[in-house]
N, C-alpha and C positions, 0 to 999 in steps of 0.2 A: 275479828279478822286476825289471823296469826301469820306472821312473816317468818320465812326460814332464815336461820343464821348462816353466815358464811361457812361455818364449820359443818353444818348440816348439808349444805349444797356440795361442799367438797367431799363429804362422806358418800353422798349419793352418786356423785360422778365417779369416785374411785370404785365403789361397789358395782356400778354398771360396767365399768371397764373390766373389772375382775370377773364378773359374771360372764360377759361376752367372751373373754379369753378362755375361760374354762369350758364354756359351751362349745367353742370351736374345737377344743381338745376332747370333747365327748363327755364332759362332766356337767351334770345338770343339778343346780342348786335351787330347788323349788321353794325353799323357805328362807331365802336370804332376805335380811331386813336390817334396818337401821335401829339401833337401841340407844336412846338418849338417857343420860343419867337422871335420876329423880331430882326434883327441885332442891331437896335437902342436901344432897351430896354433889350437886353440879359443879361446885367450885373445885373439887378435887378430882373429878373424873371427866373424861372426854367421851364424845360420841363413839360408839362401837359399831362395826359392821358384823352382824351375827350370821353365820353360815347356815343356821338351822339344824334340825335333827336329821341325821342320815342313818339309814339302815346299814348294817355291816356288809350285806351283799352288795349294796350300791357302792360303798367305800372301796371294797375289793375291786369291783369292776372299774371304778374311776382311777384307782391306783394303777391298774393294768394299762388303761388308756394313756395316762400320764407317763408311765415308764416307757411305753412303746414310742410315744412322741419324743421323749427325752433321748432315746437311742438314736433316732433319726436326726435330731438337731445336733447331737454330738458328732455323728458321722459326717454331716455336711459341714460342721465347723472345722473338723480336721481336714476335709477336702479343700475348703476355702483357705485355710492356713497354708497348706502345701502349695496352692496355686499362687498365693500372694507373697510367699516367703522366698 
């Protein structure tokens, strides 16, 4: 029986939040996973969240989605600032 460390649980929770946020913005990370350091080097390394391998076409499409959402967020941020200022 193997128990998960607090660091592993925190990494999984962060990865899940990150995945869901990107999925909402139209970015799909099908190969996202947790990568633990090997036993030999565990003292010097921490758990990593790996985003997987992405095709260039997918990265370009994801970048377009994120840029489009960033423009909208920036626009509404300026509107909010003008209303509250």
